[in-house]
All heavy atoms as TSV, in Angstrom:
chain	resi	resn	atom	element	x	y	z
A	1	MET	N	N	104.415	120.020	74.235
A	1	MET	CA	C	104.161	121.367	73.733
A	1	MET	C	C	105.495	121.928	73.141
A	1	MET	O	O	106.489	121.812	73.758
A	1	MET	CB	C	103.687	122.268	74.838
A	1	MET	CG	C	103.512	123.699	74.357
A	1	MET	SD	S	102.806	124.722	75.670
A	1	MET	CE	C	101.108	124.632	75.211
A	2	SER	N	N	105.432	122.375	71.870
A	2	SER	CA	C	106.644	122.816	71.281
A	2	SER	C	C	107.076	124.217	71.762
A	2	SER	O	O	106.288	124.923	72.394
A	2	SER	CB	C	106.485	122.892	69.711
A	2	SER	OG	O	105.592	123.963	69.457
A	3	LEU	N	N	108.333	124.635	71.572
A	3	LEU	CA	C	108.841	125.812	72.031
A	3	LEU	C	C	108.163	127.042	71.373
A	3	LEU	O	O	107.857	128.066	72.045
A	3	LEU	CB	C	110.334	125.874	71.824
A	3	LEU	CG	C	111.007	127.090	72.386
A	3	LEU	CD1	C	110.861	127.177	73.882
A	3	LEU	CD2	C	112.469	127.048	72.095
A	4	ILE	N	N	107.810	126.909	70.075
A	4	ILE	CA	C	107.186	127.997	69.392
A	4	ILE	C	C	105.746	128.214	69.969
A	4	ILE	O	O	105.354	129.348	70.113
A	4	ILE	CB	C	107.069	127.688	67.847
A	4	ILE	CG1	C	108.562	127.688	67.286
A	4	ILE	CG2	C	106.261	128.655	67.093
A	4	ILE	CD1	C	108.695	127.266	65.886
A	5	SER	N	N	104.948	127.200	70.175
A	5	SER	CA	C	103.681	127.392	70.718
A	5	SER	C	C	103.758	127.944	72.146
A	5	SER	O	O	102.865	128.733	72.538
A	5	SER	CB	C	102.880	126.096	70.719
A	5	SER	OG	O	103.510	125.134	71.566
A	6	LEU	N	N	104.754	127.617	72.892
A	6	LEU	CA	C	104.950	128.136	74.227
A	6	LEU	C	C	105.224	129.651	74.126
A	6	LEU	O	O	104.620	130.483	74.887
A	6	LEU	CB	C	106.116	127.426	74.898
A	6	LEU	CG	C	106.452	127.849	76.401
A	6	LEU	CD1	C	105.401	127.305	77.313
A	6	LEU	CD2	C	107.792	127.388	76.731
A	7	ILE	N	N	106.064	130.093	73.227
A	7	ILE	CA	C	106.412	131.471	73.058
A	7	ILE	C	C	105.175	132.310	72.558
A	7	ILE	O	O	104.921	133.366	73.017
A	7	ILE	CB	C	107.580	131.670	72.121
A	7	ILE	CG1	C	108.882	131.106	72.836
A	7	ILE	CG2	C	107.811	133.075	71.720
A	7	ILE	CD1	C	110.101	131.033	71.951
A	8	VAL	N	N	104.451	131.665	71.581
A	8	VAL	CA	C	103.269	132.347	71.150
A	8	VAL	C	C	102.232	132.530	72.232
A	8	VAL	O	O	101.579	133.592	72.353
A	8	VAL	CB	C	102.714	131.570	69.929
A	8	VAL	CG1	C	101.325	132.097	69.542
A	8	VAL	CG2	C	103.615	131.685	68.687
A	9	THR	N	N	102.052	131.531	73.035
A	9	THR	CA	C	101.145	131.617	74.151
A	9	THR	C	C	101.500	132.671	75.102
A	9	THR	O	O	100.673	133.562	75.633
A	9	THR	CB	C	101.009	130.254	74.875
A	9	THR	OG1	O	100.722	129.204	73.943
A	9	THR	CG2	C	99.978	130.275	75.999
A	10	LEU	N	N	102.766	132.816	75.428
A	10	LEU	CA	C	103.257	133.846	76.360
A	10	LEU	C	C	103.079	135.187	75.752
A	10	LEU	O	O	102.700	136.172	76.422
A	10	LEU	CB	C	104.780	133.543	76.691
A	10	LEU	CG	C	105.004	132.394	77.621
A	10	LEU	CD1	C	106.501	132.203	77.815
A	10	LEU	CD2	C	104.345	132.619	78.897
A	11	ILE	N	N	103.308	135.359	74.458
A	11	ILE	CA	C	103.115	136.674	73.787
A	11	ILE	C	C	101.657	137.037	73.814
A	11	ILE	O	O	101.336	138.182	74.078
A	11	ILE	CB	C	103.693	136.628	72.395
A	11	ILE	CG1	C	105.201	136.550	72.376
A	11	ILE	CG2	C	103.193	137.808	71.562
A	11	ILE	CD1	C	105.836	136.291	71.046
A	12	VAL	N	N	100.755	136.097	73.515
A	12	VAL	CA	C	99.324	136.374	73.522
A	12	VAL	C	C	98.836	136.778	74.976
A	12	VAL	O	O	98.109	137.793	75.121
A	12	VAL	CB	C	98.503	135.157	73.031
A	12	VAL	CG1	C	97.048	135.327	73.309
A	12	VAL	CG2	C	98.757	134.946	71.541
A	13	ILE	N	N	99.337	136.112	76.021
A	13	ILE	CA	C	98.967	136.402	77.332
A	13	ILE	C	C	99.492	137.851	77.651
A	13	ILE	O	O	98.802	138.615	78.258
A	13	ILE	CB	C	99.535	135.370	78.312
A	13	ILE	CG1	C	98.796	134.110	78.217
A	13	ILE	CG2	C	99.426	135.885	79.816
A	13	ILE	CD1	C	99.379	132.948	78.908
A	14	GLY	N	N	100.685	138.066	77.273
A	14	GLY	CA	C	101.294	139.457	77.515
A	14	GLY	C	C	100.486	140.576	76.804
A	14	GLY	O	O	100.266	141.595	77.448
A	15	VAL	N	N	100.115	140.312	75.563
A	15	VAL	CA	C	99.422	141.388	74.831
A	15	VAL	C	C	98.006	141.559	75.446
A	15	VAL	O	O	97.527	142.656	75.606
A	15	VAL	CB	C	99.340	140.983	73.388
A	15	VAL	CG1	C	98.276	141.846	72.613
A	15	VAL	CG2	C	100.668	141.054	72.697
A	16	LEU	N	N	97.357	140.472	75.794
A	16	LEU	CA	C	96.035	140.643	76.526
A	16	LEU	C	C	96.145	141.329	77.799
A	16	LEU	O	O	95.277	142.205	78.111
A	16	LEU	CB	C	95.367	139.223	76.668
A	16	LEU	CG	C	94.927	138.558	75.427
A	16	LEU	CD1	C	94.487	137.074	75.863
A	16	LEU	CD2	C	93.821	139.302	74.731
A	17	LEU	N	N	97.162	141.014	78.581
A	17	LEU	CA	C	97.325	141.724	79.867
A	17	LEU	C	C	97.651	143.267	79.609
A	17	LEU	O	O	97.104	144.118	80.346
A	17	LEU	CB	C	98.480	141.113	80.652
A	17	LEU	CG	C	98.575	141.559	82.156
A	17	LEU	CD1	C	97.317	141.202	82.864
A	17	LEU	CD2	C	99.702	140.779	82.744
A	18	TRP	N	N	98.378	143.564	78.640
A	18	TRP	CA	C	98.723	144.934	78.282
A	18	TRP	C	C	97.407	145.643	77.808
A	18	TRP	O	O	97.145	146.836	78.209
A	18	TRP	CB	C	99.721	145.009	77.166
A	18	TRP	CG	C	99.997	146.435	76.670
A	18	TRP	CD1	C	100.664	147.413	77.304
A	18	TRP	CD2	C	99.487	146.906	75.472
A	18	TRP	NE1	N	100.610	148.522	76.490
A	18	TRP	CE2	C	99.943	148.249	75.383
A	18	TRP	CE3	C	98.767	146.394	74.359
A	18	TRP	CZ2	C	99.619	149.106	74.281
A	18	TRP	CZ3	C	98.492	147.166	73.264
A	18	TRP	CH2	C	98.879	148.479	73.209
A	19	LEU	N	N	96.609	145.025	77.001
A	19	LEU	CA	C	95.351	145.620	76.556
A	19	LEU	C	C	94.421	145.880	77.752
A	19	LEU	O	O	93.749	146.946	77.792
A	19	LEU	CB	C	94.629	144.736	75.542
A	19	LEU	CG	C	95.337	144.610	74.138
A	19	LEU	CD1	C	94.679	143.561	73.335
A	19	LEU	CD2	C	95.213	145.949	73.459
A	20	VAL	N	N	94.336	144.951	78.622
A	20	VAL	CA	C	93.512	145.121	79.825
A	20	VAL	C	C	93.986	146.304	80.703
A	20	VAL	O	O	93.280	147.218	81.091
A	20	VAL	CB	C	93.445	143.893	80.693
A	20	VAL	CG1	C	92.842	144.167	82.042
A	20	VAL	CG2	C	92.581	142.827	79.954
A	21	ASN	N	N	95.360	146.418	80.888
A	21	ASN	CA	C	95.885	147.483	81.652
A	21	ASN	C	C	95.754	148.812	80.940
A	21	ASN	O	O	95.675	149.877	81.653
A	21	ASN	CB	C	97.386	147.193	81.948
A	21	ASN	CG	C	97.473	146.171	82.946
A	21	ASN	OD1	O	96.691	146.023	83.928
A	21	ASN	ND2	N	98.576	145.301	82.940
A	22	SER	N	N	95.811	148.848	79.660
A	22	SER	CA	C	95.866	150.175	78.922
A	22	SER	C	C	94.454	150.642	78.619
A	22	SER	O	O	94.254	151.888	78.752
A	22	SER	CB	C	96.542	149.933	77.628
A	22	SER	OG	O	97.943	149.604	77.806
A	23	TYR	N	N	93.534	149.872	78.252
A	23	TYR	CA	C	92.245	150.268	77.687
A	23	TYR	C	C	91.011	150.115	78.587
A	23	TYR	O	O	89.982	150.655	78.208
A	23	TYR	CB	C	92.013	149.679	76.276
A	23	TYR	CG	C	93.074	150.100	75.302
A	23	TYR	CD1	C	93.997	149.227	74.856
A	23	TYR	CD2	C	93.132	151.438	74.946
A	23	TYR	CE1	C	95.041	149.710	73.943
A	23	TYR	CE2	C	94.079	151.854	74.017
A	23	TYR	CZ	C	95.071	150.967	73.504
A	23	TYR	OH	O	95.926	151.392	72.661
A	24	ILE	N	N	91.129	149.321	79.623
A	24	ILE	CA	C	90.042	149.098	80.448
A	24	ILE	C	C	90.168	149.972	81.759
A	24	ILE	O	O	91.034	149.820	82.484
A	24	ILE	CB	C	89.779	147.663	80.913
A	24	ILE	CG1	C	89.508	146.847	79.617
A	24	ILE	CG2	C	88.676	147.458	81.938
A	24	ILE	CD1	C	89.294	145.346	79.869
A	25	PRO	N	N	89.326	150.932	81.939
A	25	PRO	CA	C	89.432	151.856	83.083
A	25	PRO	C	C	89.000	151.082	84.386
A	25	PRO	O	O	87.800	150.707	84.455
A	25	PRO	CB	C	88.553	153.063	82.753
A	25	PRO	CG	C	87.493	152.502	81.839
A	25	PRO	CD	C	88.154	151.442	81.033
A	26	MET	N	N	89.945	151.017	85.281
A	26	MET	CA	C	89.594	150.479	86.630
A	26	MET	C	C	90.686	150.971	87.640
A	26	MET	O	O	91.649	151.528	87.222
A	26	MET	CB	C	89.569	148.975	86.569
A	26	MET	CG	C	90.853	148.248	86.278
A	26	MET	SD	S	90.676	146.451	86.207
A	26	MET	CE	C	90.430	146.212	84.579
A	27	ASP	N	N	90.368	150.796	88.877
A	27	ASP	CA	C	91.280	151.251	89.966
A	27	ASP	C	C	92.586	150.541	89.850
A	27	ASP	O	O	92.735	149.363	89.405
A	27	ASP	CB	C	90.525	150.953	91.251
A	27	ASP	CG	C	91.293	151.582	92.442
A	27	ASP	OD1	O	91.861	152.622	92.222
A	27	ASP	OD2	O	91.233	150.978	93.536
A	28	GLY	N	N	93.632	151.287	90.238
A	28	GLY	CA	C	94.985	150.726	90.265
A	28	GLY	C	C	95.163	149.488	91.030
A	28	GLY	O	O	95.965	148.590	90.740
A	29	LYS	N	N	94.456	149.401	92.222
A	29	LYS	CA	C	94.584	148.189	93.055
A	29	LYS	C	C	94.047	146.936	92.383
A	29	LYS	O	O	94.597	145.958	92.508
A	29	LYS	CB	C	93.815	148.449	94.399
A	29	LYS	CG	C	94.421	149.543	95.258
A	29	LYS	CD	C	93.602	149.714	96.473
A	29	LYS	CE	C	94.181	150.939	97.334
A	29	LYS	NZ	N	93.381	151.183	98.516
A	30	ILE	N	N	92.961	147.190	91.641
A	30	ILE	CA	C	92.369	146.006	90.940
A	30	ILE	C	C	93.240	145.497	89.788
A	30	ILE	O	O	93.490	144.368	89.606
A	30	ILE	CB	C	90.934	146.386	90.433
A	30	ILE	CG1	C	89.981	146.669	91.533
A	30	ILE	CG2	C	90.386	145.246	89.524
A	30	ILE	CD1	C	88.644	147.156	91.180
A	31	LYS	N	N	93.914	146.516	89.119
A	31	LYS	CA	C	94.818	146.140	88.024
A	31	LYS	C	C	96.063	145.413	88.541
A	31	LYS	O	O	96.487	144.508	88.049
A	31	LYS	CB	C	95.295	147.359	87.340
A	31	LYS	CG	C	94.313	147.960	86.316
A	31	LYS	CD	C	94.993	149.172	85.626
A	31	LYS	CE	C	93.880	149.732	84.636
A	31	LYS	NZ	N	94.428	150.842	83.868
A	32	LYS	N	N	96.494	145.811	89.825
A	32	LYS	CA	C	97.647	145.216	90.357
A	32	LYS	C	C	97.278	143.737	90.796
A	32	LYS	O	O	98.094	142.812	90.585
A	32	LYS	CB	C	98.109	145.938	91.652
A	32	LYS	CG	C	99.337	145.384	92.307
A	32	LYS	CD	C	99.756	146.174	93.480
A	32	LYS	CE	C	100.431	147.475	93.088
A	32	LYS	NZ	N	100.994	148.181	94.190
A	33	ILE	N	N	96.062	143.525	91.350
A	33	ILE	CA	C	95.592	142.168	91.673
A	33	ILE	C	C	95.554	141.326	90.407
A	33	ILE	O	O	95.966	140.121	90.417
A	33	ILE	CB	C	94.287	142.253	92.481
A	33	ILE	CG1	C	94.471	142.901	93.819
A	33	ILE	CG2	C	93.658	140.900	92.624
A	33	ILE	CD1	C	93.141	143.203	94.569
A	34	ILE	N	N	94.946	141.865	89.388
A	34	ILE	CA	C	94.828	141.059	88.145
A	34	ILE	C	C	96.209	140.670	87.646
A	34	ILE	O	O	96.445	139.542	87.186
A	34	ILE	CB	C	93.981	141.827	87.061
A	34	ILE	CG1	C	92.590	141.934	87.543
A	34	ILE	CG2	C	94.107	141.232	85.738
A	34	ILE	CD1	C	91.707	142.836	86.628
A	35	ASN	N	N	97.135	141.659	87.633
A	35	ASN	CA	C	98.525	141.361	87.192
A	35	ASN	C	C	99.188	140.310	87.964
A	35	ASN	O	O	99.775	139.331	87.412
A	35	ASN	CB	C	99.379	142.638	87.186
A	35	ASN	CG	C	98.990	143.616	86.115
A	35	ASN	OD1	O	98.380	143.290	85.163
A	35	ASN	ND2	N	99.277	144.890	86.391
A	36	VAL	N	N	99.015	140.363	89.307
A	36	VAL	CA	C	99.649	139.334	90.103
A	36	VAL	C	C	99.017	137.988	89.884
A	36	VAL	O	O	99.679	136.975	89.805
A	36	VAL	CB	C	99.521	139.773	91.655
A	36	VAL	CG1	C	99.885	138.655	92.560
A	36	VAL	CG2	C	100.387	140.964	91.905
A	37	VAL	N	N	97.711	137.880	89.772
A	37	VAL	CA	C	97.062	136.657	89.575
A	37	VAL	C	C	97.491	136.055	88.232
A	37	VAL	O	O	97.836	134.812	88.154
A	37	VAL	CB	C	95.519	136.819	89.605
A	37	VAL	CG1	C	94.794	135.544	89.100
A	37	VAL	CG2	C	95.061	137.090	91.016
A	38	VAL	N	N	97.533	136.825	87.173
A	38	VAL	CA	C	98.007	136.374	85.865
A	38	VAL	C	C	99.397	135.857	85.934
A	38	VAL	O	O	99.753	134.781	85.368
A	38	VAL	CB	C	97.780	137.415	84.772
A	38	VAL	CG1	C	98.445	137.003	83.522
A	38	VAL	CG2	C	96.353	137.683	84.533
A	39	VAL	N	N	100.344	136.637	86.543
A	39	VAL	CA	C	101.684	136.214	86.556
A	39	VAL	C	C	101.892	134.957	87.431
A	39	VAL	O	O	102.608	134.038	86.950
A	39	VAL	CB	C	102.597	137.369	87.178
A	39	VAL	CG1	C	103.988	136.863	87.503
A	39	VAL	CG2	C	102.686	138.487	86.190
A	40	VAL	N	N	101.195	134.779	88.489
A	40	VAL	CA	C	101.259	133.618	89.278
A	40	VAL	C	C	100.732	132.345	88.499
A	40	VAL	O	O	101.340	131.309	88.488
A	40	VAL	CB	C	100.527	133.734	90.667
A	40	VAL	CG1	C	100.401	132.403	91.381
A	40	VAL	CG2	C	101.247	134.701	91.555
A	41	CYS	N	N	99.604	132.603	87.838
A	41	CYS	CA	C	99.115	131.441	87.054
A	41	CYS	C	C	100.055	131.062	85.879
A	41	CYS	O	O	100.208	129.837	85.607
A	41	CYS	CB	C	97.733	131.838	86.425
A	41	CYS	SG	S	96.388	131.953	87.713
A	42	VAL	N	N	100.611	131.990	85.221
A	42	VAL	CA	C	101.588	131.728	84.101
A	42	VAL	C	C	102.818	130.986	84.653
A	42	VAL	O	O	103.261	130.082	84.066
A	42	VAL	CB	C	101.939	133.009	83.405
A	42	VAL	CG1	C	103.129	132.774	82.429
A	42	VAL	CG2	C	100.781	133.513	82.594
A	43	VAL	N	N	103.302	131.416	85.818
A	43	VAL	CA	C	104.482	130.789	86.400
A	43	VAL	C	C	104.166	129.365	86.779
A	43	VAL	O	O	104.968	128.366	86.524
A	43	VAL	CB	C	104.976	131.588	87.596
A	43	VAL	CG1	C	105.980	130.728	88.437
A	43	VAL	CG2	C	105.677	132.904	87.187
A	44	ILE	N	N	102.983	129.100	87.388
A	44	ILE	CA	C	102.628	127.723	87.760
A	44	ILE	C	C	102.428	126.905	86.436
A	44	ILE	O	O	102.863	125.748	86.409
A	44	ILE	CB	C	101.302	127.770	88.607
A	44	ILE	CG1	C	101.632	128.363	89.983
A	44	ILE	CG2	C	100.725	126.421	88.759
A	44	ILE	CD1	C	100.435	128.566	90.845
A	45	TRP	N	N	101.835	127.502	85.446
A	45	TRP	CA	C	101.639	126.770	84.143
A	45	TRP	C	C	102.949	126.416	83.520
A	45	TRP	O	O	103.137	125.264	83.063
A	45	TRP	CB	C	100.787	127.625	83.264
A	45	TRP	CG	C	100.640	127.044	81.921
A	45	TRP	CD1	C	99.917	125.979	81.513
A	45	TRP	CD2	C	101.257	127.474	80.647
A	45	TRP	NE1	N	100.049	125.693	80.162
A	45	TRP	CE2	C	100.875	126.711	79.655
A	45	TRP	CE3	C	102.122	128.620	80.425
A	45	TRP	CZ2	C	101.261	126.836	78.338
A	45	TRP	CZ3	C	102.454	128.792	79.052
A	45	TRP	CH2	C	102.087	127.952	78.078
A	46	LEU	N	N	103.951	127.363	83.578
A	46	LEU	CA	C	105.219	127.131	83.014
A	46	LEU	C	C	105.924	125.980	83.764
A	46	LEU	O	O	106.614	125.130	83.173
A	46	LEU	CB	C	106.066	128.396	83.027
A	46	LEU	CG	C	105.744	129.363	81.835
A	46	LEU	CD1	C	106.576	130.673	82.089
A	46	LEU	CD2	C	106.002	128.750	80.456
A	47	LEU	N	N	105.862	126.080	85.084
A	47	LEU	CA	C	106.570	124.985	85.905
A	47	LEU	C	C	105.913	123.601	85.657
A	47	LEU	O	O	106.623	122.624	85.571
A	47	LEU	CB	C	106.325	125.333	87.346
A	47	LEU	CG	C	107.172	126.492	87.885
A	47	LEU	CD1	C	106.811	126.805	89.382
A	47	LEU	CD2	C	108.665	126.233	87.716
A	48	SER	N	N	104.579	123.586	85.383
A	48	SER	CA	C	103.992	122.230	85.051
A	48	SER	C	C	104.367	121.801	83.651
A	48	SER	O	O	104.457	120.626	83.413
A	48	SER	CB	C	102.514	122.330	85.283
A	48	SER	OG	O	101.815	122.601	84.114
A	49	VAL	N	N	104.507	122.747	82.704
A	49	VAL	CA	C	104.813	122.438	81.347
A	49	VAL	C	C	106.292	121.816	81.288
A	49	VAL	O	O	106.495	120.831	80.615
A	49	VAL	CB	C	104.774	123.639	80.385
A	49	VAL	CG1	C	105.500	123.370	79.106
A	49	VAL	CG2	C	103.339	123.981	80.136
A	50	PHE	N	N	107.149	122.440	82.092
A	50	PHE	CA	C	108.588	121.933	82.124
A	50	PHE	C	C	108.787	120.762	83.058
A	50	PHE	O	O	109.890	120.254	83.221
A	50	PHE	CB	C	109.521	123.048	82.426
A	50	PHE	CG	C	109.707	123.983	81.313
A	50	PHE	CD1	C	109.286	125.359	81.421
A	50	PHE	CD2	C	110.267	123.607	80.156
A	50	PHE	CE1	C	109.405	126.222	80.332
A	50	PHE	CE2	C	110.473	124.535	79.061
A	50	PHE	CZ	C	110.033	125.791	79.207
A	51	GLY	N	N	107.762	120.343	83.722
A	51	GLY	CA	C	107.806	119.163	84.580
A	51	GLY	C	C	108.374	119.387	85.967
A	51	GLY	O	O	108.682	118.378	86.652
A	52	VAL	N	N	108.575	120.619	86.396
A	52	VAL	CA	C	108.987	120.888	87.729
A	52	VAL	C	C	107.914	120.581	88.740
A	52	VAL	O	O	108.216	120.085	89.780
A	52	VAL	CB	C	109.509	122.378	87.821
A	52	VAL	CG1	C	110.000	122.716	89.233
A	52	VAL	CG2	C	110.623	122.612	86.787
A	53	VAL	N	N	106.706	120.984	88.449
A	53	VAL	CA	C	105.600	120.704	89.273
A	53	VAL	C	C	104.744	119.602	88.658
A	53	VAL	O	O	104.497	119.607	87.434
A	53	VAL	CB	C	104.710	122.037	89.475
A	53	VAL	CG1	C	103.487	121.693	90.339
A	53	VAL	CG2	C	105.533	123.075	90.103
A	54	GLY	N	N	104.271	118.647	89.478
A	54	GLY	CA	C	103.493	117.554	88.946
A	54	GLY	C	C	102.087	118.136	88.525
A	54	GLY	O	O	101.692	119.310	88.755
A	55	HIS	N	N	101.302	117.310	87.954
A	55	HIS	CA	C	99.990	117.678	87.461
A	55	HIS	C	C	99.074	117.915	88.693
A	55	HIS	O	O	99.087	117.236	89.692
A	55	HIS	CB	C	99.350	116.524	86.580
A	55	HIS	CG	C	100.151	116.320	85.349
A	55	HIS	ND1	N	100.235	117.222	84.275
A	55	HIS	CD2	C	100.888	115.282	84.954
A	55	HIS	CE1	C	100.929	116.782	83.398
A	55	HIS	NE2	N	101.465	115.578	83.752
A	56	ALA	N	N	98.223	118.971	88.513
A	56	ALA	CA	C	97.355	119.294	89.649
A	56	ALA	C	C	96.307	118.249	89.841
A	56	ALA	O	O	95.724	118.076	90.907
A	56	ALA	CB	C	96.715	120.652	89.394
A	57	GLY	N	N	95.966	117.432	88.854
A	57	GLY	CA	C	94.959	116.367	88.870
A	57	GLY	C	C	95.432	115.266	89.738
A	57	GLY	O	O	94.545	114.434	90.184
A	58	SER	N	N	96.656	115.192	90.107
A	58	SER	CA	C	97.156	114.078	90.880
A	58	SER	C	C	97.038	114.285	92.357
A	58	SER	O	O	97.411	113.467	93.115
A	58	SER	CB	C	98.605	113.622	90.514
A	58	SER	OG	O	99.380	114.725	90.734
A	59	ILE	N	N	96.601	115.465	92.759
A	59	ILE	CA	C	96.478	115.747	94.190
A	59	ILE	C	C	95.209	115.060	94.747
A	59	ILE	O	O	94.196	115.186	94.180
A	59	ILE	CB	C	96.379	117.283	94.408
A	59	ILE	CG1	C	97.651	117.960	93.955
A	59	ILE	CG2	C	96.084	117.638	95.926
A	59	ILE	CD1	C	97.576	119.506	93.968
A	60	ARG	N	N	95.367	114.343	95.770
A	60	ARG	CA	C	94.353	113.615	96.420
A	60	ARG	C	C	93.845	114.226	97.638
A	60	ARG	O	O	94.692	114.504	98.506
A	60	ARG	CB	C	94.671	112.077	96.669
A	60	ARG	CG	C	95.164	111.388	95.403
A	60	ARG	CD	C	93.941	110.949	94.607
A	60	ARG	NE	N	94.433	110.205	93.432
A	60	ARG	CZ	C	93.922	110.371	92.252
A	60	ARG	NH1	N	92.980	111.167	91.987
A	60	ARG	NH2	N	94.387	109.614	91.267
A	61	VAL	N	N	92.556	114.428	97.752
A	61	VAL	CA	C	91.977	115.051	98.960
A	61	VAL	C	C	91.285	113.865	99.727
A	61	VAL	O	O	90.433	113.196	99.112
A	61	VAL	CB	C	91.020	116.141	98.653
A	61	VAL	CG1	C	90.361	116.723	99.880
A	61	VAL	CG2	C	91.680	117.165	97.823
A	62	PRO	N	N	91.591	113.691	101.037
A	62	PRO	CA	C	90.910	112.586	101.700
A	62	PRO	C	C	89.450	112.873	101.905
A	62	PRO	O	O	88.989	114.009	102.073
A	62	PRO	CB	C	91.669	112.559	103.082
A	62	PRO	CG	C	92.353	113.893	103.177
A	62	PRO	CD	C	92.553	114.418	101.826
A	63	GLN	N	N	88.675	111.817	101.896
A	63	GLN	CA	C	87.228	111.963	102.037
A	63	GLN	C	C	86.942	112.044	103.585
A	63	GLN	O	O	87.498	111.328	104.417
A	63	GLN	CB	C	86.549	110.764	101.506
A	63	GLN	CG	C	86.597	110.650	99.978
A	63	GLN	CD	C	85.854	109.491	99.442
A	63	GLN	OE1	O	85.484	108.550	100.271
A	63	GLN	NE2	N	85.741	109.465	98.149
A	64	LEU	N	N	86.010	112.991	103.884
A	64	LEU	CA	C	85.521	112.990	105.306
A	64	LEU	C	C	84.414	112.133	105.466
A	64	LEU	O	O	83.447	112.042	104.699
A	64	LEU	CB	C	85.168	114.476	105.600
A	64	LEU	CG	C	86.247	115.522	105.453
A	64	LEU	CD1	C	85.711	116.973	105.653
A	64	LEU	CD2	C	87.312	115.304	106.440
A	65	ARG	N	N	84.325	111.498	106.654
A	65	ARG	CA	C	83.295	110.518	106.985
A	65	ARG	C	C	82.511	110.984	108.237
A	65	ARG	O	O	83.007	111.521	109.019
A	65	ARG	CB	C	83.799	109.129	107.148
A	65	ARG	CG	C	84.329	108.588	105.881
A	65	ARG	CD	C	84.872	107.189	106.167
A	65	ARG	NE	N	85.563	106.783	104.947
A	65	ARG	CZ	C	85.691	105.515	104.547
A	65	ARG	NH1	N	85.083	104.586	105.300
A	65	ARG	NH2	N	86.331	105.161	103.506
């Protein structure tokens, strides 16, 4: 992923989050939860893009018998 597409993606996510916070009427607690979830997802995504965290698909769950 190129640096420009990474920056554009972060800008789009930021603008969408700002639009949700500004124009959709909802309780402050719900907005705070949405903001935290989005920030955590973006941080995990950035860590995986830069190779700090391995791919989530490589996690193996043992089968129960």
